[in-house]
All heavy atoms as TSV, in Angstrom:
chain	resi	resn	atom	element	x	y	z
A	1	MET	N	N	150.064	84.093	93.792
A	1	MET	CA	C	148.578	84.351	93.743
A	1	MET	C	C	147.959	83.219	92.946
A	1	MET	O	O	146.934	82.751	93.333
A	1	MET	CB	C	148.439	85.741	93.052
A	1	MET	CG	C	147.013	86.056	92.856
A	1	MET	SD	S	146.309	86.658	94.323
A	1	MET	CE	C	144.721	87.237	93.763
A	2	ILE	N	N	148.496	82.819	91.853
A	2	ILE	CA	C	147.896	81.678	91.067
A	2	ILE	C	C	147.993	80.460	91.842
A	2	ILE	O	O	147.128	79.567	91.673
A	2	ILE	CB	C	148.612	81.732	89.604
A	2	ILE	CG1	C	147.717	80.743	88.674
A	2	ILE	CG2	C	149.902	81.128	89.831
A	2	ILE	CD1	C	146.617	81.581	88.152
A	3	LYS	N	N	148.976	80.232	92.676
A	3	LYS	CA	C	149.097	78.981	93.500
A	3	LYS	C	C	148.000	78.931	94.432
A	3	LYS	O	O	147.370	77.873	94.661
A	3	LYS	CB	C	150.410	78.874	94.179
A	3	LYS	CG	C	151.706	78.612	93.322
A	3	LYS	CD	C	152.922	78.573	94.008
A	3	LYS	CE	C	154.111	78.423	93.223
A	3	LYS	NZ	N	155.450	78.381	93.965
A	4	LEU	N	N	147.694	80.066	95.016
A	4	LEU	CA	C	146.584	80.065	95.985
A	4	LEU	C	C	145.256	79.790	95.326
A	4	LEU	O	O	144.459	79.029	95.908
A	4	LEU	CB	C	146.598	81.432	96.755
A	4	LEU	CG	C	145.433	81.536	97.759
A	4	LEU	CD1	C	145.665	80.651	98.925
A	4	LEU	CD2	C	145.460	83.069	98.234
A	5	PHE	N	N	145.043	80.331	94.202
A	5	PHE	CA	C	143.859	80.118	93.446
A	5	PHE	C	C	143.670	78.623	92.974
A	5	PHE	O	O	142.655	78.035	93.159
A	5	PHE	CB	C	143.746	81.059	92.095
A	5	PHE	CG	C	142.562	80.744	91.254
A	5	PHE	CD1	C	141.333	81.228	91.589
A	5	PHE	CD2	C	142.657	80.064	90.147
A	5	PHE	CE1	C	140.237	81.009	90.872
A	5	PHE	CE2	C	141.584	79.897	89.370
A	5	PHE	CZ	C	140.358	80.308	89.677
A	6	LEU	N	N	144.674	78.015	92.558
A	6	LEU	CA	C	144.690	76.664	92.191
A	6	LEU	C	C	144.476	75.701	93.378
A	6	LEU	O	O	143.754	74.705	93.363
A	6	LEU	CB	C	145.951	76.220	91.427
A	6	LEU	CG	C	146.106	76.952	90.037
A	6	LEU	CD1	C	147.467	76.407	89.482
A	6	LEU	CD2	C	145.011	76.415	89.088
A	7	PHE	N	N	145.149	76.029	94.582
A	7	PHE	CA	C	144.910	75.319	95.713
A	7	PHE	C	C	143.462	75.327	96.228
A	7	PHE	O	O	142.872	74.408	96.533
A	7	PHE	CB	C	145.848	75.820	96.856
A	7	PHE	CG	C	145.750	75.176	98.123
A	7	PHE	CD1	C	146.279	73.821	98.351
A	7	PHE	CD2	C	145.065	75.656	99.182
A	7	PHE	CE1	C	146.107	73.199	99.510
A	7	PHE	CE2	C	145.009	75.056	100.394
A	7	PHE	CZ	C	145.513	73.708	100.568
A	8	THR	N	N	142.922	76.543	96.212
A	8	THR	CA	C	141.562	76.782	96.609
A	8	THR	C	C	140.564	75.968	95.722
A	8	THR	O	O	139.589	75.274	96.073
A	8	THR	CB	C	141.116	78.289	96.599
A	8	THR	OG1	O	141.997	78.877	97.496
A	8	THR	CG2	C	139.732	78.419	97.102
A	9	LEU	N	N	140.834	75.976	94.363
A	9	LEU	CA	C	140.035	75.414	93.342
A	9	LEU	C	C	140.070	73.887	93.528
A	9	LEU	O	O	138.992	73.108	93.499
A	9	LEU	CB	C	140.563	75.749	92.002
A	9	LEU	CG	C	139.596	75.313	90.805
A	9	LEU	CD1	C	138.188	75.994	90.982
A	9	LEU	CD2	C	140.224	75.590	89.488
A	10	ALA	N	N	141.254	73.455	94.008
A	10	ALA	CA	C	141.445	71.950	94.166
A	10	ALA	C	C	140.696	71.533	95.365
A	10	ALA	O	O	140.088	70.459	95.453
A	10	ALA	CB	C	142.882	71.622	94.371
A	11	LEU	N	N	140.703	72.303	96.445
A	11	LEU	CA	C	139.948	71.965	97.682
A	11	LEU	C	C	138.438	71.935	97.432
A	11	LEU	O	O	137.762	71.150	97.984
A	11	LEU	CB	C	140.293	72.988	98.766
A	11	LEU	CG	C	141.552	72.813	99.627
A	11	LEU	CD1	C	141.704	73.984	100.538
A	11	LEU	CD2	C	141.558	71.643	100.237
A	12	ILE	N	N	137.961	72.956	96.666
A	12	ILE	CA	C	136.423	72.908	96.468
A	12	ILE	C	C	136.199	71.669	95.538
A	12	ILE	O	O	135.122	71.104	95.721
A	12	ILE	CB	C	136.134	74.241	95.622
A	12	ILE	CG1	C	136.288	75.430	96.555
A	12	ILE	CG2	C	134.720	74.216	95.087
A	12	ILE	CD1	C	136.149	76.736	96.020
A	13	ALA	N	N	137.075	71.360	94.546
A	13	ALA	CA	C	136.756	70.091	93.784
A	13	ALA	C	C	136.596	68.827	94.584
A	13	ALA	O	O	135.843	68.100	94.411
A	13	ALA	CB	C	137.745	70.054	92.686
A	14	ILE	N	N	137.624	68.721	95.545
A	14	ILE	CA	C	137.596	67.576	96.408
A	14	ILE	C	C	136.388	67.492	97.232
A	14	ILE	O	O	135.755	66.420	97.424
A	14	ILE	CB	C	138.916	67.597	97.290
A	14	ILE	CG1	C	140.182	67.358	96.398
A	14	ILE	CG2	C	138.867	66.598	98.299
A	14	ILE	CD1	C	141.475	67.553	97.104
A	15	ALA	N	N	136.011	68.714	97.771
A	15	ALA	CA	C	134.724	68.756	98.584
A	15	ALA	C	C	133.550	68.281	97.776
A	15	ALA	O	O	132.598	67.566	98.298
A	15	ALA	CB	C	134.567	70.115	99.204
A	16	LEU	N	N	133.418	68.770	96.657
A	16	LEU	CA	C	132.283	68.406	95.760
A	16	LEU	C	C	132.280	66.890	95.351
A	16	LEU	O	O	131.213	66.252	95.413
A	16	LEU	CB	C	132.340	69.203	94.486
A	16	LEU	CG	C	131.942	70.719	94.558
A	16	LEU	CD1	C	132.121	71.445	93.266
A	16	LEU	CD2	C	130.499	70.970	95.176
A	17	VAL	N	N	133.433	66.418	95.150
A	17	VAL	CA	C	133.519	64.934	94.881
A	17	VAL	C	C	133.136	64.119	96.207
A	17	VAL	O	O	132.303	63.199	96.020
A	17	VAL	CB	C	134.938	64.545	94.431
A	17	VAL	CG1	C	135.149	63.040	94.494
A	17	VAL	CG2	C	135.226	65.129	93.091
A	18	LEU	N	N	133.524	64.579	97.324
A	18	LEU	CA	C	133.172	63.837	98.580
A	18	LEU	C	C	131.690	63.999	98.784
A	18	LEU	O	O	131.060	63.029	99.345
A	18	LEU	CB	C	134.022	64.374	99.736
A	18	LEU	CG	C	135.489	63.950	99.693
A	18	LEU	CD1	C	136.283	64.657	100.855
A	18	LEU	CD2	C	135.707	62.500	99.705
A	19	PHE	N	N	131.070	65.193	98.610
A	19	PHE	CA	C	129.701	65.316	98.753
A	19	PHE	C	C	128.907	64.422	97.749
A	19	PHE	O	O	127.909	63.852	98.117
A	19	PHE	CB	C	129.184	66.779	98.541
A	19	PHE	CG	C	129.351	67.691	99.728
A	19	PHE	CD1	C	129.948	68.817	99.633
A	19	PHE	CD2	C	129.111	67.295	100.994
A	19	PHE	CE1	C	130.187	69.772	100.605
A	19	PHE	CE2	C	129.256	68.100	102.130
A	19	PHE	CZ	C	129.826	69.284	101.883
A	20	GLY	N	N	129.357	64.321	96.626
A	20	GLY	CA	C	128.888	63.439	95.605
A	20	GLY	C	C	128.851	61.999	95.985
A	20	GLY	O	O	127.849	61.275	95.915
A	21	ILE	N	N	129.981	61.532	96.589
A	21	ILE	CA	C	130.057	60.217	97.111
A	21	ILE	C	C	129.117	59.983	98.239
A	21	ILE	O	O	128.465	58.877	98.338
A	21	ILE	CB	C	131.601	59.872	97.436
A	21	ILE	CG1	C	132.507	59.860	96.300
A	21	ILE	CG2	C	131.666	58.645	98.235
A	21	ILE	CD1	C	133.924	59.751	96.666
A	22	GLN	N	N	128.935	60.926	99.109
A	22	GLN	CA	C	128.124	60.879	100.236
A	22	GLN	C	C	126.640	60.630	99.777
A	22	GLN	O	O	125.895	59.879	100.307
A	22	GLN	CB	C	128.152	62.085	101.127
A	22	GLN	CG	C	127.257	61.963	102.329
A	22	GLN	CD	C	127.339	63.178	103.294
A	22	GLN	OE1	O	128.084	64.053	103.007
A	22	GLN	NE2	N	126.557	63.185	104.269
A	23	ILE	N	N	126.280	61.376	98.718
A	23	ILE	CA	C	124.913	61.231	98.222
A	23	ILE	C	C	124.773	59.784	97.540
A	23	ILE	O	O	123.631	59.167	97.710
A	23	ILE	CB	C	124.636	62.323	97.145
A	23	ILE	CG1	C	124.511	63.683	97.797
A	23	ILE	CG2	C	123.410	62.000	96.318
A	23	ILE	CD1	C	124.416	64.807	96.859
A	24	LEU	N	N	125.688	59.374	96.860
A	24	LEU	CA	C	125.651	58.067	96.277
A	24	LEU	C	C	125.527	56.858	97.344
A	24	LEU	O	O	124.773	55.957	97.215
A	24	LEU	CB	C	126.800	57.716	95.418
A	24	LEU	CG	C	126.842	58.533	94.129
A	24	LEU	CD1	C	128.152	58.280	93.300
A	24	LEU	CD2	C	125.670	58.155	93.245
A	25	LEU	N	N	126.215	57.015	98.456
A	25	LEU	CA	C	126.218	56.046	99.449
A	25	LEU	C	C	125.087	56.050	100.470
A	25	LEU	O	O	124.864	55.096	101.163
A	25	LEU	CB	C	127.615	56.055	100.214
A	25	LEU	CG	C	128.778	55.767	99.432
A	25	LEU	CD1	C	130.065	55.837	100.207
A	25	LEU	CD2	C	128.720	54.338	98.797
A	26	LYS	N	N	124.351	57.243	100.582
A	26	LYS	CA	C	123.313	57.328	101.559
A	26	LYS	C	C	122.092	56.455	101.014
A	26	LYS	O	O	121.944	56.247	99.806
A	26	LYS	CB	C	122.909	58.779	101.669
A	26	LYS	CG	C	123.744	59.650	102.510
A	26	LYS	CD	C	123.263	60.955	102.740
A	26	LYS	CE	C	122.375	60.859	103.997
A	26	LYS	NZ	N	122.030	62.093	104.613
A	27	LYS	N	N	121.276	56.118	101.952
A	27	LYS	CA	C	120.135	55.200	101.609
A	27	LYS	C	C	119.158	55.878	100.651
A	27	LYS	O	O	118.785	55.274	99.643
A	27	LYS	CB	C	119.443	54.870	102.879
A	27	LYS	CG	C	118.250	53.871	102.699
A	27	LYS	CD	C	117.619	53.472	104.032
A	27	LYS	CE	C	116.503	52.533	103.859
A	27	LYS	NZ	N	115.924	52.105	105.148
A	28	ASN	N	N	118.747	57.055	100.899
A	28	ASN	CA	C	117.885	57.805	100.061
A	28	ASN	C	C	118.459	58.596	98.967
A	28	ASN	O	O	117.902	59.215	98.138
A	28	ASN	CB	C	116.794	58.556	100.920
A	28	ASN	CG	C	115.879	57.719	101.613
A	28	ASN	OD1	O	115.628	56.633	101.394
A	28	ASN	ND2	N	115.466	58.314	102.810
A	29	GLY	N	N	119.738	58.839	99.023
A	29	GLY	CA	C	120.550	59.655	98.129
A	29	GLY	C	C	120.251	61.160	98.092
A	29	GLY	O	O	120.354	61.773	97.244
A	30	LYS	N	N	119.923	61.665	99.347
A	30	LYS	CA	C	119.738	63.149	99.385
A	30	LYS	C	C	120.089	63.515	100.748
A	30	LYS	O	O	120.068	62.827	101.700
A	30	LYS	CB	C	118.283	63.551	99.050
A	30	LYS	CG	C	117.217	62.934	99.966
A	30	LYS	CD	C	115.754	63.402	99.484
A	30	LYS	CE	C	114.790	62.729	100.370
A	30	LYS	NZ	N	113.476	63.062	100.030
A	31	PHE	N	N	120.326	64.843	100.925
A	31	PHE	CA	C	120.627	65.483	102.202
A	31	PHE	C	C	119.402	65.789	103.033
A	31	PHE	O	O	118.330	65.960	102.381
A	31	PHE	CB	C	121.528	66.712	102.077
A	31	PHE	CG	C	122.809	66.560	101.490
A	31	PHE	CD1	C	123.258	66.906	100.257
A	31	PHE	CD2	C	123.720	65.914	102.204
A	31	PHE	CE1	C	124.364	66.648	99.698
A	31	PHE	CE2	C	125.061	65.643	101.634
A	31	PHE	CZ	C	125.337	66.103	100.430
A	32	SER	N	N	119.462	65.807	104.230
A	32	SER	CA	C	118.358	66.168	105.037
A	32	SER	C	C	118.104	67.636	105.003
A	32	SER	O	O	118.961	68.316	104.549
A	32	SER	CB	C	118.471	65.773	106.479
A	32	SER	OG	O	119.641	66.438	107.109
A	33	SER	N	N	116.903	68.150	105.210
A	33	SER	CA	C	116.556	69.504	105.106
A	33	SER	C	C	117.305	70.283	106.073
A	33	SER	O	O	117.473	69.901	107.202
A	33	SER	CB	C	114.984	69.641	105.224
A	33	SER	OG	O	114.692	71.059	105.198
A	34	GLN	N	N	117.659	71.544	105.661
A	34	GLN	CA	C	118.402	72.436	106.618
A	34	GLN	C	C	117.573	73.505	107.136
A	34	GLN	O	O	118.043	74.530	107.683
A	34	GLN	CB	C	119.636	72.930	105.954
A	34	GLN	CG	C	120.627	71.862	105.519
A	34	GLN	CD	C	121.081	71.016	106.682
A	34	GLN	OE1	O	121.492	71.526	107.695
A	34	GLN	NE2	N	121.179	69.709	106.554
A	35	HIS	N	N	116.216	73.604	106.785
A	35	HIS	CA	C	115.316	74.648	107.186
A	35	HIS	C	C	115.080	74.583	108.555
A	35	HIS	O	O	114.939	73.486	109.217
A	35	HIS	CB	C	114.025	74.463	106.361
A	35	HIS	CG	C	114.220	74.831	104.849
A	35	HIS	ND1	N	114.236	76.088	104.408
A	35	HIS	CD2	C	114.405	74.049	103.852
A	35	HIS	CE1	C	114.450	76.072	103.184
A	35	HIS	NE2	N	114.513	74.879	102.745
A	36	VAL	N	N	114.975	75.743	109.283
A	36	VAL	CA	C	114.646	75.795	110.671
A	36	VAL	C	C	113.293	75.137	111.064
A	36	VAL	O	O	113.231	74.357	112.027
A	36	VAL	CB	C	114.746	77.312	111.146
A	36	VAL	CG1	C	114.292	77.470	112.560
A	36	VAL	CG2	C	116.048	77.920	110.898
A	37	GLY	N	N	112.417	75.311	110.349
A	37	GLY	CA	C	111.050	74.918	110.541
A	37	GLY	C	C	110.902	73.316	110.528
A	37	GLY	O	O	110.021	72.760	111.009
A	38	GLN	N	N	111.795	72.700	109.820
A	38	GLN	CA	C	111.700	71.210	109.639
A	38	GLN	C	C	112.670	70.579	110.550
A	38	GLN	O	O	112.769	69.280	110.466
A	38	GLN	CB	C	112.064	70.935	108.208
A	38	GLN	CG	C	110.980	71.418	107.205
A	38	GLN	CD	C	111.256	71.159	105.803
A	38	GLN	OE1	O	112.457	70.711	105.430
A	38	GLN	NE2	N	110.340	71.453	104.932
A	39	SER	N	N	113.295	71.208	111.466
A	39	SER	CA	C	114.289	70.610	112.340
A	39	SER	C	C	113.493	70.207	113.737
A	39	SER	O	O	112.916	71.156	114.237
A	39	SER	CB	C	115.487	71.518	112.648
A	39	SER	OG	O	116.221	71.038	113.823
A	40	LYS	N	N	113.646	69.001	114.145
A	40	LYS	CA	C	112.911	68.601	115.302
A	40	LYS	C	C	113.407	69.345	116.596
A	40	LYS	O	O	112.626	69.756	117.400
A	40	LYS	CB	C	113.039	67.043	115.499
A	40	LYS	CG	C	112.206	66.556	116.711
A	40	LYS	CD	C	112.311	65.167	116.869
A	40	LYS	CE	C	111.621	64.578	118.013
A	40	LYS	NZ	N	111.398	65.466	119.070
A	41	ALA	N	N	114.719	69.568	116.629
A	41	ALA	CA	C	115.328	70.231	117.802
A	41	ALA	C	C	114.793	71.688	117.846
A	41	ALA	O	O	114.537	72.090	119.023
A	41	ALA	CB	C	116.878	70.176	117.735
A	42	MET	N	N	114.673	72.343	116.793
A	42	MET	CA	C	114.176	73.693	116.765
A	42	MET	C	C	112.659	73.680	117.091
A	42	MET	O	O	112.266	74.659	117.800
A	42	MET	CB	C	114.300	74.325	115.398
A	42	MET	CG	C	115.795	74.576	115.070
A	42	MET	SD	S	116.526	75.772	116.217
A	42	MET	CE	C	118.055	76.083	115.377
A	43	ARG	N	N	111.903	72.805	116.576
A	43	ARG	CA	C	110.461	72.751	116.900
A	43	ARG	C	C	110.267	72.530	118.455
A	43	ARG	O	O	109.414	73.077	119.093
A	43	ARG	CB	C	109.850	71.725	116.114
A	43	ARG	CG	C	109.571	72.081	114.685
A	43	ARG	CD	C	108.583	71.064	114.034
A	43	ARG	NE	N	108.918	69.645	114.317
A	43	ARG	CZ	C	109.423	68.822	113.401
A	43	ARG	NH1	N	109.825	69.357	112.197
A	43	ARG	NH2	N	109.699	67.570	113.757
A	44	ASP	N	N	111.144	71.700	118.975
A	44	ASP	CA	C	110.984	71.378	120.420
A	44	ASP	C	C	111.292	72.614	121.261
A	44	ASP	O	O	110.800	72.782	122.337
A	44	ASP	CB	C	111.997	70.233	120.839
A	44	ASP	CG	C	111.557	68.912	120.223
A	44	ASP	OD1	O	110.462	68.790	119.814
A	44	ASP	OD2	O	112.497	67.973	120.269
A	45	ARG	N	N	112.150	73.498	120.697
A	45	ARG	CA	C	112.400	74.764	121.402
A	45	ARG	C	C	111.447	75.849	121.179
A	45	ARG	O	O	111.455	76.956	121.709
A	45	ARG	CB	C	113.745	75.280	121.108
A	45	ARG	CG	C	114.946	74.359	121.617
A	45	ARG	CD	C	116.317	74.889	121.223
A	45	ARG	NE	N	117.384	74.131	121.766
A	45	ARG	CZ	C	118.199	73.333	121.064
A	45	ARG	NH1	N	117.895	73.254	119.753
A	45	ARG	NH2	N	119.047	72.656	121.621
A	46	GLY	N	N	110.498	75.624	120.168
A	46	GLY	CA	C	109.529	76.641	119.829
A	46	GLY	C	C	110.016	77.687	118.959
A	46	GLY	O	O	109.449	78.709	118.739
A	47	ILE	N	N	111.106	77.378	118.160
A	47	ILE	CA	C	111.691	78.206	117.204
A	47	ILE	C	C	111.129	77.842	115.846
A	47	ILE	O	O	111.256	76.761	115.403
A	47	ILE	CB	C	113.180	78.169	117.211
A	47	ILE	CG1	C	113.733	78.560	118.644
A	47	ILE	CG2	C	113.830	79.021	116.113
A	47	ILE	CD1	C	115.214	78.220	118.795
A	48	HIS	N	N	110.650	78.898	115.207
A	48	HIS	CA	C	110.098	78.708	113.784
A	48	HIS	C	C	110.868	79.568	112.801
A	48	HIS	O	O	111.682	80.456	113.138
A	48	HIS	CB	C	108.699	79.211	113.796
A	48	HIS	CG	C	107.823	78.606	114.712
A	48	HIS	ND1	N	107.414	77.280	114.680
A	48	HIS	CD2	C	107.288	79.036	115.915
A	48	HIS	CE1	C	106.674	76.950	115.669
A	48	HIS	NE2	N	106.611	78.034	116.435
A	49	CYS	N	N	110.755	79.237	111.469
A	49	CYS	CA	C	111.388	80.074	110.518
A	49	CYS	C	C	110.641	81.501	110.525
A	49	CYS	O	O	109.675	81.651	110.978
A	49	CYS	CB	C	111.289	79.500	109.125
A	49	CYS	SG	S	109.742	79.373	108.432
A	50	ILE	N	N	111.307	82.471	109.871
A	50	ILE	CA	C	110.706	83.867	109.875
A	50	ILE	C	C	109.410	83.876	109.093
A	50	ILE	O	O	108.528	84.609	109.550
A	50	ILE	CB	C	111.791	84.809	109.198
A	50	ILE	CG1	C	111.347	86.281	109.485
A	50	ILE	CG2	C	111.971	84.513	107.723
A	50	ILE	CD1	C	111.354	86.573	110.961
A	51	GLN	N	N	109.297	83.046	108.140
A	51	GLN	CA	C	107.900	83.064	107.411
A	51	GLN	C	C	106.837	82.576	108.386
A	51	GLN	O	O	105.778	83.161	108.351
A	51	GLN	CB	C	107.963	82.303	106.186
A	51	GLN	CG	C	108.842	82.886	105.168
A	51	GLN	CD	C	109.070	81.862	104.019
A	51	GLN	OE1	O	108.812	80.751	104.064
A	51	GLN	NE2	N	109.535	82.475	102.898
A	52	ALA	N	N	107.146	81.473	109.139
A	52	ALA	CA	C	106.120	80.982	110.119
A	52	ALA	C	C	105.814	82.008	111.176
A	52	ALA	O	O	104.695	82.267	111.587
A	52	ALA	CB	C	106.518	79.609	110.562
A	53	GLN	N	N	106.895	82.585	111.668
A	53	GLN	CA	C	106.687	83.677	112.693
A	53	GLN	C	C	105.928	84.822	112.194
A	53	GLN	O	O	105.084	85.373	112.976
A	53	GLN	CB	C	108.051	84.143	113.257
A	53	GLN	CG	C	108.827	83.070	114.057
A	53	GLN	CD	C	110.206	83.596	114.550
A	53	GLN	OE1	O	110.777	84.569	113.983
A	53	GLN	NE2	N	110.749	82.938	115.474
A	54	ASP	N	N	106.182	85.258	111.028
A	54	ASP	CA	C	105.427	86.266	110.489
A	54	ASP	C	C	103.852	85.982	110.244
A	54	ASP	O	O	102.946	86.733	110.615
A	54	ASP	CB	C	106.013	86.679	109.017
A	54	ASP	CG	C	105.292	87.883	108.440
A	54	ASP	OD1	O	105.098	89.007	109.154
A	54	ASP	OD2	O	104.923	87.900	107.295
A	55	ARG	N	N	103.636	84.763	109.789
A	55	ARG	CA	C	102.354	84.172	109.690
A	55	ARG	C	C	101.558	84.255	111.093
A	55	ARG	O	O	100.438	84.592	111.185
A	55	ARG	CB	C	102.241	82.884	109.140
A	55	ARG	CG	C	101.010	82.299	108.552
A	55	ARG	CD	C	101.066	80.913	107.969
A	55	ARG	NE	N	102.248	80.846	107.089
A	55	ARG	CZ	C	103.191	79.927	107.271
A	55	ARG	NH1	N	103.180	79.199	108.311
A	55	ARG	NH2	N	104.308	79.838	106.440
A	56	ILE	N	N	102.275	83.807	111.985
A	56	ILE	CA	C	101.733	83.763	113.489
A	56	ILE	C	C	101.367	85.149	113.848
A	56	ILE	O	O	100.292	85.426	114.529
A	56	ILE	CB	C	102.656	83.001	114.435
A	56	ILE	CG1	C	102.749	81.538	113.997
A	56	ILE	CG2	C	102.242	83.103	115.829
A	56	ILE	CD1	C	103.828	80.766	114.727
A	57	ALA	N	N	102.333	86.094	113.690
A	57	ALA	CA	C	102.073	87.401	114.118
A	57	ALA	C	C	100.906	88.135	113.335
A	57	ALA	O	O	100.135	88.809	113.930
A	57	ALA	CB	C	103.379	88.320	113.917
A	58	ARG	N	N	100.821	87.723	112.060
A	58	ARG	CA	C	99.591	88.424	111.330
A	58	ARG	C	C	98.245	87.748	111.763
A	58	ARG	O	O	97.246	88.433	111.640
A	58	ARG	CB	C	99.882	88.241	109.913
A	58	ARG	CG	C	100.999	89.115	109.234
A	58	ARG	CD	C	101.361	88.659	107.800
A	58	ARG	NE	N	102.441	89.348	107.392
A	58	ARG	CZ	C	102.435	90.532	106.815
A	58	ARG	NH1	N	101.281	91.142	106.490
A	58	ARG	NH2	N	103.553	91.109	106.304
A	59	ALA	N	N	98.333	86.489	112.215
A	59	ALA	CA	C	97.154	85.869	112.629
A	59	ALA	C	C	96.720	86.335	113.948
A	59	ALA	O	O	95.586	86.192	114.323
A	59	ALA	CB	C	97.282	84.329	112.570
A	60	SER	N	N	97.518	86.942	114.676
A	60	SER	CA	C	97.132	87.376	116.101
A	60	SER	C	C	96.126	88.547	115.947
A	60	SER	O	O	96.333	89.518	115.149
A	60	SER	CB	C	98.499	87.880	116.756
A	60	SER	OG	O	98.144	88.408	118.002
A	61	LYS	N	N	95.218	88.553	116.823
A	61	LYS	CA	C	94.095	89.470	116.642
A	61	LYS	C	C	94.502	90.830	117.283
A	61	LYS	O	O	94.016	91.937	116.924
A	61	LYS	CB	C	92.914	89.034	117.478
A	61	LYS	CG	C	92.198	87.789	116.786
A	61	LYS	CD	C	91.036	87.406	117.584
A	61	LYS	CE	C	90.443	86.084	117.049
A	61	LYS	NZ	N	89.305	85.588	117.754
A	62	ASN	N	N	95.353	90.840	118.182
A	62	ASN	CA	C	95.689	92.078	118.959
A	62	ASN	C	C	96.985	92.698	118.455
A	62	ASN	O	O	97.359	93.813	119.120
A	62	ASN	CB	C	95.765	91.913	120.540
A	62	ASN	CG	C	94.441	91.377	120.985
A	62	ASN	OD1	O	93.347	91.778	120.522
A	62	ASN	ND2	N	94.464	90.428	121.941
A	63	ASP	N	N	97.694	92.224	117.547
A	63	ASP	CA	C	99.009	92.779	117.307
A	63	ASP	C	C	98.908	94.264	116.769
A	63	ASP	O	O	99.669	95.046	117.202
A	63	ASP	CB	C	99.795	91.958	116.264
A	63	ASP	CG	C	99.116	91.835	114.920
A	63	ASP	OD1	O	97.802	91.981	114.806
A	63	ASP	OD2	O	99.732	91.463	113.951
A	64	VAL	N	N	97.999	94.687	116.030
A	64	VAL	CA	C	97.940	95.981	115.393
A	64	VAL	C	C	97.375	96.922	116.415
A	64	VAL	O	O	97.855	97.963	116.619
A	64	VAL	CB	C	97.072	95.972	114.094
A	64	VAL	CG1	C	96.976	97.441	113.701
A	64	VAL	CG2	C	97.758	95.270	113.107
A	65	THR	N	N	96.349	96.476	117.149
A	65	THR	CA	C	95.705	97.318	118.271
A	65	THR	C	C	96.686	97.544	119.410
A	65	THR	O	O	96.687	98.688	119.883
A	65	THR	CB	C	94.465	96.712	118.754
A	65	THR	OG1	O	94.653	95.452	119.263
A	65	THR	CG2	C	93.413	96.674	117.676
A	66	ASP	N	N	97.525	96.581	119.693
A	66	ASP	CA	C	98.526	96.845	120.777
A	66	ASP	C	C	99.557	97.797	120.294
A	66	ASP	O	O	99.883	98.782	121.196
A	66	ASP	CB	C	99.275	95.523	121.097
A	66	ASP	CG	C	98.380	94.588	121.842
A	66	ASP	OD1	O	97.347	94.950	122.326
A	66	ASP	OD2	O	98.697	93.310	121.866
A	67	PHE	N	N	99.942	97.966	119.066
A	67	PHE	CA	C	100.876	98.926	118.646
A	67	PHE	C	C	100.256	100.271	118.703
A	67	PHE	O	O	100.805	101.269	118.935
A	67	PHE	CB	C	101.458	98.632	117.257
A	67	PHE	CG	C	102.363	97.445	117.235
A	67	PHE	CD1	C	102.196	96.322	116.535
A	67	PHE	CD2	C	103.579	97.473	117.937
A	67	PHE	CE1	C	102.992	95.229	116.444
A	67	PHE	CE2	C	104.495	96.447	117.962
A	67	PHE	CZ	C	104.116	95.385	117.229
A	68	LYS	N	N	98.938	100.339	118.242
A	68	LYS	CA	C	98.343	101.656	118.170
A	68	LYS	C	C	98.112	102.175	119.622
A	68	LYS	O	O	98.220	103.341	119.916
A	68	LYS	CB	C	96.960	101.500	117.573
A	68	LYS	CG	C	97.038	101.305	116.078
A	68	LYS	CD	C	95.791	101.863	115.363
A	68	LYS	CE	C	95.911	101.594	113.778
A	68	LYS	NZ	N	96.608	102.766	113.306
A	69	LYS	N	N	97.871	101.275	120.692
A	69	LYS	CA	C	97.693	101.765	122.045
A	69	LYS	C	C	99.031	102.322	122.511
A	69	LYS	O	O	99.166	103.321	123.123
A	69	LYS	CB	C	97.212	100.601	122.899
A	69	LYS	CG	C	95.774	100.190	122.678
A	69	LYS	CD	C	95.498	99.017	123.625
A	69	LYS	CE	C	94.074	98.612	123.426
A	69	LYS	NZ	N	93.769	97.439	124.292
A	70	TYR	N	N	100.023	101.646	122.119
A	70	TYR	CA	C	101.495	101.997	122.552
A	70	TYR	C	C	101.836	103.427	121.943
A	70	TYR	O	O	102.321	104.313	122.599
A	70	TYR	CB	C	102.463	101.030	122.103
A	70	TYR	CG	C	103.894	101.393	122.523
A	70	TYR	CD1	C	104.324	101.255	123.766
A	70	TYR	CD2	C	104.773	101.789	121.521
A	70	TYR	CE1	C	105.644	101.657	124.190
A	70	TYR	CE2	C	106.085	102.151	121.898
A	70	TYR	CZ	C	106.458	102.097	123.213
A	70	TYR	OH	O	107.748	102.411	123.564
A	71	GLU	N	N	101.479	103.579	120.692
A	71	GLU	CA	C	101.646	104.866	119.988
A	71	GLU	C	C	100.905	105.953	120.611
A	71	GLU	O	O	101.436	107.169	120.677
A	71	GLU	CB	C	101.490	104.754	118.479
A	71	GLU	CG	C	102.487	103.930	117.644
A	71	GLU	CD	C	102.147	103.757	116.236
A	71	GLU	OE1	O	101.051	104.292	115.927
A	71	GLU	OE2	O	102.887	103.153	115.621
A	72	ASP	N	N	99.669	105.705	120.958
A	72	ASP	CA	C	98.724	106.780	121.452
A	72	ASP	C	C	99.033	107.023	123.008
A	72	ASP	O	O	98.630	107.970	123.479
A	72	ASP	CB	C	97.318	106.313	121.321
A	72	ASP	CG	C	96.854	106.267	119.899
A	72	ASP	OD1	O	97.554	106.922	118.907
A	72	ASP	OD2	O	95.953	105.534	119.542
A	73	GLY	N	N	99.872	106.298	123.592
A	73	GLY	CA	C	100.229	106.447	124.948
A	73	GLY	C	C	99.245	105.867	125.956
A	73	GLY	O	O	99.192	106.347	127.049
A	74	GLU	N	N	98.426	105.091	125.516
A	74	GLU	CA	C	97.373	104.512	126.420
A	74	GLU	C	C	97.935	103.463	127.284
A	74	GLU	O	O	98.902	102.877	127.118
A	74	GLU	CB	C	96.216	103.957	125.559
A	74	GLU	CG	C	95.467	105.010	124.843
A	74	GLU	CD	C	94.384	104.345	124.085
A	74	GLU	OE1	O	93.956	103.111	124.298
A	74	GLU	OE2	O	93.775	105.103	123.195
């Protein structure tokens, strides 16, 4: 059990060192953003982060009235 723990700890330490080296060797010294809304490929597909989707839904004029019509059976 202790061998597995030490092996896992060593792997994590190696990964952190390699990430640190990558940051030092990169031009700007930082990782690119991993947010959905800031990814060009996702924007091209029309996919937004959940906060942006919520904002769009709240800005829609008919979202509440459409639900009320559905509930009333109209």
